[in-house]
Structures are given as C-alpha cells and as structure tokens.
C-alpha positions, 0 to 999 in steps of 0.5 A: 500500500502507498499513501500520500498526505495532502497539506494546504496552507490557509491564511487567516485574518481577523478582519477585512482591514487586515487584508492587503488593499487589492484583496479588500477591494475584491471582497467589497465587490463581493459584499456589494454583489451579495446585496442583489442576490436572488435567494427567496428560499434559503435567504442566504445571499452570496456574492462573488467577485473575480479579478481577471488578469486584464484588470477587470472585476466581474461580480455576481451573486447566487440565483435560486429557483423553485425547481431546485437545483436549477439555481446557480451559486455566486461563484459559478455565476461570476466565473461563467460570466467572466469566461463568456465576456472575457474568454481570453482573460485568466482569473487571478483571484475570487472573493466570496461573501455571504449574508443572512438576516441582513448581516454578513456571516461571522466566519469565512464562507467556503464554496461548495464542491461544484464551485470548487470544481469550476474554479479548478477548471478555470485555473487549468484554463487560465494556466495560473492559480486562483487566489480564493478569498473567503470572507467572514466578519470575524475571520477571513481565510485565503488560499493561494490556489483553488486546488487547495480547496479540491486537491483530488479534482476531476480533470481531463487528464 
C-alpha cells in the first residue's frame, strides 16, 4: 500500500482591514454583489467577485429557483460570466461573501464542491492559480490556489 498526505496552507485574518488593499477591494465587490442576490428560499445571499488578469472585476451573486437545483451559486455565476465576456482573460483571484438576516456571516464562507470544481477548471484554463478569498466578519481565510480547496479534482487528464 502507498499513501500520500495532502497539506494546504490557509491564511487567516481577523478582519477585512487586515487584508492587503487589492484583496479588500475584491471582497467589497463581493459584499456589494451579495446585496442583489436572488435567494427567496434559503435567504442566504452570496456574492462573488473575480479579478481577471486584464484588470477587470466581474461580480455576481447566487440565483435560486423553485425547481431546485436549477439555481446557480455566486461563484459559478461570476466565473461563467467572466469566461463568456472575457474568454481570453485568466482569473487571478475570487472573493466570496455571504449574508443572512441582513448581516454578513461571522466566519469565512467556503464554496461548495461544484464551485470548487469550476474554479479548478478555470485555473487549468487560465494556466495560473486562483487566489480564493473567503470572507467572514470575524475571520477571513485565503488560499493561494483553488486546488487547495479540491486537491483530488476531476480533470481531463
């Protein structure tokens, strides 16, 4: 038998103010996007903002549907829009923020498995890692690559 150990480095920050300016601005785009989320069923409003290598920032939010699972998460909405609007631009970073009851979640909000898989594909497509910034009012967590969130990802290889 062979075994392997998988380790990831997660940077943890106590508040938004502790982030570097570019990351802070990206989180603020995600926060703003969460305000317009269509989440009448879960009341869990998520926003995502992707920074592209051409300098553009693409923001989106979750879109729910009564015919679950026909809705779409904020992260995938942002990444698919970025791919459609700027097909030759690679994603450098993505920030995620969520709120419920009119308040942002206190701890970092992690992307679902489907979103992690799409982020991983975007990394491969763009040939560069995507920094993932997961915002919470009391704790912000950052990983340097989406593969850290899905180390045994499915891919075309």
